[in-house]
C-alpha positions in Angstrom: 45.1 205.5 113.5 44.9 207.0 116.9 46.1 205.2 119.9 44.5 204.1 123.2 46.7 205.1 126.1 47.5 203.3 129.3 49.4 204.6 132.3 53.0 205.2 133.0 54.2 206.4 129.6 55.0 202.9 128.5 56.4 201.7 131.8 54.0 198.8 132.0 55.5 197.4 128.8 59.0 197.7 130.0 60.0 200.5 127.6 61.5 203.8 128.8 59.4 206.9 128.4 60.0 208.9 125.2 61.8 212.1 125.6 59.3 214.9 124.8 59.8 218.4 123.5 57.6 221.4 123.1 53.9 221.0 124.0 51.2 223.3 122.6 47.8 223.5 124.4 44.5 223.5 122.5 40.8 223.7 123.5 40.4 219.9 123.8 43.9 218.6 124.2 47.6 219.2 123.5 50.1 218.4 120.9 53.6 217.3 121.9 56.7 217.3 119.7 58.5 213.9 120.1 61.2 214.7 117.5 62.3 217.7 115.4 65.3 216.9 113.2 67.4 219.9 112.3 70.2 220.2 109.8 70.2 218.8 106.3 66.7 218.3 104.8 65.2 214.8 104.9 63.9 213.2 101.7 60.4 211.7 101.4 59.7 209.4 98.5 56.4 207.9 97.3 57.3 204.4 96.1 55.3 203.9 92.9 55.1 201.0 90.5 54.8 197.3 90.7 58.2 196.9 92.5 58.9 200.6 93.5 60.8 201.0 90.2 59.0 204.4 89.7 59.8 205.9 93.1 59.3 209.7 93.2 61.0 212.3 95.4 57.9 213.9 96.9 59.1 216.2 99.6 62.3 217.5 101.1 62.5 219.3 104.4 62.6 219.1 108.1 61.5 215.9 109.9 59.1 216.1 112.8 57.1 213.6 114.9 54.1 214.8 117.0 51.6 213.3 119.3 48.1 214.8 119.8 46.4 213.9 123.1 42.7 214.4 123.6 41.6 215.8 126.9 39.5 213.5 129.2 39.8 210.6 126.7 42.4 207.8 126.6 43.1 208.6 122.9 46.1 210.0 121.2 47.2 210.4 117.6 50.9 210.2 116.5 52.0 211.6 113.2 55.2 212.1 111.2 55.9 214.9 108.8 58.5 215.9 106.3 58.2 219.6 105.5 54.5 220.3 105.1 53.5 216.7 104.4 52.1 214.7 107.2 50.9 211.1 107.8 49.7 209.0 110.7 51.5 206.3 112.6 49.5 203.2 113.7 50.1 200.0 115.5 48.9 197.9 112.6 50.9 199.9 110.0 54.1 198.3 108.8 57.3 200.3 109.1 60.6 198.8 108.1 64.1 200.1 108.6 65.9 198.9 105.5 69.2 200.7 106.2 70.8 202.8 108.9 69.1 205.9 107.5 66.2 204.5 105.4 62.6 203.8 106.7 59.7 202.5 104.6 56.1 203.0 105.6 53.1 201.0 104.3 50.1 203.2 103.7 46.6 202.4 102.3 47.3 202.1 98.6 51.0 203.2 98.5 54.3 203.3 100.3 56.5 206.1 101.7 60.2 206.1 102.2 62.1 208.5 104.4 65.8 208.9 103.8 67.8 210.8 106.5 71.0 212.4 105.0 74.4 211.7 106.6 76.1 214.2 108.8 78.2 216.7 107.0 80.5 217.1 110.0 80.5 213.4 111.1 79.2 214.4 114.5 76.8 211.4 114.7 73.6 213.5 114.6 72.0 211.5 111.9 72.5 208.3 113.8 70.9 209.8 116.9 67.9 211.0 114.9 67.4 207.5 113.4 67.8 205.9 116.8 65.1 208.1 118.2 62.9 207.5 115.1 63.3 203.7 115.7 62.2 204.1 119.3 59.1 206.0 118.3 58.2 203.6 115.5 58.7 200.6 117.7 56.1 202.1 120.1 53.5 203.4 117.6 53.8 201.1 114.6 54.4 197.5 113.5 58.2 198.1 113.3 60.8 195.8 111.8 64.5 196.5 111.8 66.1 195.0 108.7 69.2 197.3 108.8 71.3 194.6 110.4 70.0 191.7 108.2 72.2 190.7 105.2 70.2 191.4 102.1 71.0 188.1 100.6 69.4 186.4 103.7 66.1 188.4 103.9 65.6 188.3 100.1 66.1 184.6 99.6 63.9 183.3 96.9 63.3 186.8 95.4 64.2 185.6 91.9 67.4 187.7 91.7 65.7 191.0 92.7 68.3 191.4 95.5 70.8 191.9 92.6 68.7 194.6 90.9 70.5 197.8 90.2 67.6 199.9 91.4 67.7 200.1 95.3 64.0 200.6 95.5 63.3 197.4 93.6 65.6 195.6 96.1 63.6 197.3 98.9 60.3 196.1 97.5 61.6 192.5 97.5 62.6 192.8 101.2 59.2 194.4 102.1 57.3 191.6 100.4 59.3 188.9 102.1 58.7 190.7 105.5 55.0 190.8 104.8 54.9 187.1 104.3 56.7 186.3 107.5 54.7 185.0 110.5 55.7 188.1 112.6 54.0 190.5 110.2 50.4 191.7 111.0 49.4 190.9 107.4 50.8 187.3 107.5 48.4 184.7 106.4 46.2 187.3 104.6 45.7 187.4 100.8 48.1 190.2 100.1 46.9 190.6 96.5 43.7 192.0 98.0 45.3 194.5 100.3 45.2 198.2 99.5 49.0 198.4 99.2 49.1 195.5 96.7 46.4 197.1 94.6 48.7 200.1 94.2 50.5 198.2 91.5 47.5 198.8 89.1 47.1 202.4 90.1 48.8 205.1 88.0 51.7 207.1 89.4 49.7 210.3 89.3 46.9 208.7 91.2 49.3 207.5 93.9 50.8 210.9 94.3 47.3 212.4 94.5 46.4 209.9 97.2 49.5 210.9 99.2 48.4 214.5 99.0 44.9 213.7 100.1 46.2 211.5 102.9 48.2 214.4 104.3 45.2 216.8 104.1 43.0 214.3 106.0 45.6 213.7 108.8 45.9 217.5 109.3 42.1 218.0 109.4 41.6 215.1 111.8 44.3 216.3 114.2 43.0 219.8 114.2 39.4 218.7 114.6 40.2 216.4 117.5 42.2 219.1 119.4 39.5 221.7 118.7 36.7 219.5 119.8 34.9 219.3 116.5 35.4 215.6 116.6 34.4 213.7 119.7 36.2 210.3 120.0 33.3 208.5 121.6 30.8 209.6 119.0 32.9 210.0 115.8 35.7 207.5 116.0 35.8 203.7 115.9 39.0 202.4 117.6 40.2 198.9 116.8 43.0 197.5 118.8 45.5 195.3 117.0 46.3 191.9 118.3 49.5 193.1 120.0 47.8 196.0 121.7 44.7 194.2 122.7 46.6 191.9 125.1 48.4 194.8 126.8 46.2 197.6 128.2 49.2 199.4 129.5 50.7 200.1 126.2 50.5 203.5 124.5 51.3 202.1 121.1 49.0 202.9 118.2 45.7 201.3 117.1 43.8 201.9 114.0 40.9 204.3 114.1 38.4 205.5 111.6 35.2 207.5 111.3 32.0 205.3 111.1 30.2 205.3 107.8 
């Protein structure tokens, strides 16, 4: 889930360059902080169960987004973290903004949800954080903003799930409808065979364990790339998504994996 970079910081795609923060240099590259949310802790949920009905609060802490760039290679890796837990952002990974301060991430075998708390002083800081997050996710992920869509409209045909008392069950109905839409990267695929759909038959403990392992792998991959232990040309297979393949100037993400 690294990204292949073009020139101009996204200028070729008509998007303004992201505001960047602190940059730390490493042996084979650098890591730049794209966002560091201060203030009240952000909540990270793992959405378990057939319809997210067994959602679990997994972490609570500061929110940060980083991008690791590998020296002399057109490759970067963007990641998001809540507290000490980290996960990748990728062009072919679905991210949906369900509410002004709620984002859902589709991962291999499970889903995350990030909930940004409201401002205690009403200063608008939470709104600015979420606007920056939306800009980042739009660039690095398959991002969909449903926060302005009436729930009754995007959940049509959900067999009454939009009336469910559990907000995560309502969120599941919206995500499934989104995945069936033509704009979704997974549209037209047999969703019952996708890793995220198979999560419905995986126990809650197994999903939480998978989330822990995912974070460990992301941290190891990032450190290995920046230290030179992994060489992109030799050790990574980068597959451009349909949207990225047609635009070589974009710096949005593309999936990557180590060859077998």
